[in-house]
N, C-alpha and C positions, 0 to 999 in steps of 0.2 A: 561187229554185233549190233545192231539196232539200239534203237532207243528200248523198244516194244517187241516183246517178241508176243505170237498169237497164236492161241490153239483153237479149232475149229470142233464142235460140239457134234453130235448125231443127229442134232434136229439142225436144220439149216438157219442160218443166221444169228445163232446164237455164238458167241465168241469170248474167251478167256483170254484176257489182257496181263502178262506178266512185263511191270516197267524194270528196267536197266538200273539197279541201286548202287550209287559209288557210296563207299564207307570208308572210313580209317578210325583210328582212336578217337574224334572228335563226336561222330555221327554219322549221318547218313544224307544222299541228297538225291530225288528222283523226281520226274517228271510226270505226272500222272495222265495228262493230256495236252496233246498238240494238233489243231486241227488238220494240217499237211500231213503228220506221219499218220494216224488215223484214217483220213481219208485213202493212204496208200495201202493202208490193211485192210480195204473194204469198208470202211464206218466212216461214211460221208453223209456225217451227221451237225445238225447246228442245234447246241444246248443253249435253251435260254433261261435255265433256271437252276441253281443247285440248290440242295435240301440235303437239310444232315438230323440224324434223328438218334437218340440214346435209349438203351433199353435194359433193364435188368436180366439175367439167368431165367430161361423158359417163357421168356415172350414170345407169342408167336402173331404173325402179321401177314394179313394176306389170307387169300390169293385175291389180289387185284387189278383191274383193268379199265380203261377210260373207254367208253362205247364210242362218242363222236369225235373225242378227242384225245385220242392214241398217244401214249407217249413210245420215244425211243428212250431207252436209260441206260447210263452207267454206273454202276455201285461199285462199293468198295469200302471195305472196314479200315477205320482208323485206331481203333482202341478194340481188342477184344477179338471176338470168335462169332462168325453166323454161318449156319447152313441156307445158303440162299436159291430160293426156286423159280425157274420159270416154265410156264406150261405152254405149248401149244394152242392159239385160239385162230389161226385165219384161217379163215372159209378156205374150202377146198387142197387144205396141206394135206398133204402125205401123212404127216406125223400132228394131224390134229388128236391134243388131247393128250400128247405125249409130252413130259415134263424131263426138266434136268435139274439137277441139283449139284452145287458147287458149294465146297468150304472157301469162304472165304476170312482171310484174319489179317491182323495190323500185322503179325509175322511173315504171312505169306506174300503180303503186298499185292494179290491177284486183284484183277476187277472183271468185272463179267458185265458184258455188253447183251442187252437185251433188247430185239427191235420191237418197233410198232405188231400188234397182234400179239402180244405174250399176257398172260396173267403173272403175277409177280409176287411172291412172298417170302417171308424167311423166319429162320428160329434162331434165339440167342443162348450159345451151348455155353459161353465163357461166364462168368458173375457178371459181367457189366461188356457191353459193346456200343462204340458210336459207330453208325452208319452213314455214308454219304453217296448222294447220287446227283448226279446230272440227268436233266429232262430235256426233250425236245419241244415240248409245248407245256403248257400253263394247264397246274391242277384247275378241275372245274370241279366241284364239290359235289353238282346236281348230276354228273355223266358218270360216276363212278361205279361201277357194276364189281362182283366177285364171285367166287365159288367158295364153298366150303371148304376148309384147309384138310378135311380127311375124308374129302368125297371118294368112295371107292372106285367110280369111274374113271378118276385119273390116278390113284393109287400112289402117292407120293409115299418115298418111305424116309417117313423123319426119320433124322437120327435120336429118337428121344432117349435119353439115360434114365436106367432104371432108376426110381424114385424122383426124377424131375417131376416138378409142377408145374404146368402149363398154365400162361398169363393168355387168355384171350381177350379181346374186346368184345361187346354184345353185339357189336354190327358184324364180325368175323365170324358169329356163332349161329348169324341168321341166313347167312350166303346160302343160296340152292346148290343144285347139283350142275356138273357141264351137260349133261342129258336137257334138264329144263332149258338150257341157254340155247342149245341148236334147236331145238322146238319152237323156240319162238321167233326163230330169225327166217 
């Protein structure tokens, strides 16, 4: 068995990676990234920046992307559980505007590879979550774009439990629709 198992998604380019975990009564060990192994899986990306965020239950971030400096991302959760979403915004893609969601948790240790050309967002389902992600380009604050998390043209089925109060930034409540984005292009 290799160090990483990869599942392809229905949208080309998206991949779910599950590392091999070696554990015993003391705890566990796993590799989360190794360039040559990922290259063999079809992910030939050089990551230049690692980010980590913490959020409480009900925090919804996204759907974000970069216009001129798009980023490949490798995301994972090291504490808690999130529903992670990628939306295809690649011009000419047969799956343009379609989304894929993946449950990422400290328990399942899955990672989600999101290539350039996708908008990204997540919803925290546990009381608290820590989210780590590698990026292939640096963040450029004046280059950020986004779509409204509830855009009916995208139709993400967020798993919002009854009674959950969402916490969304002001910025994330003001994004437009993917149909407006397509008109701008």
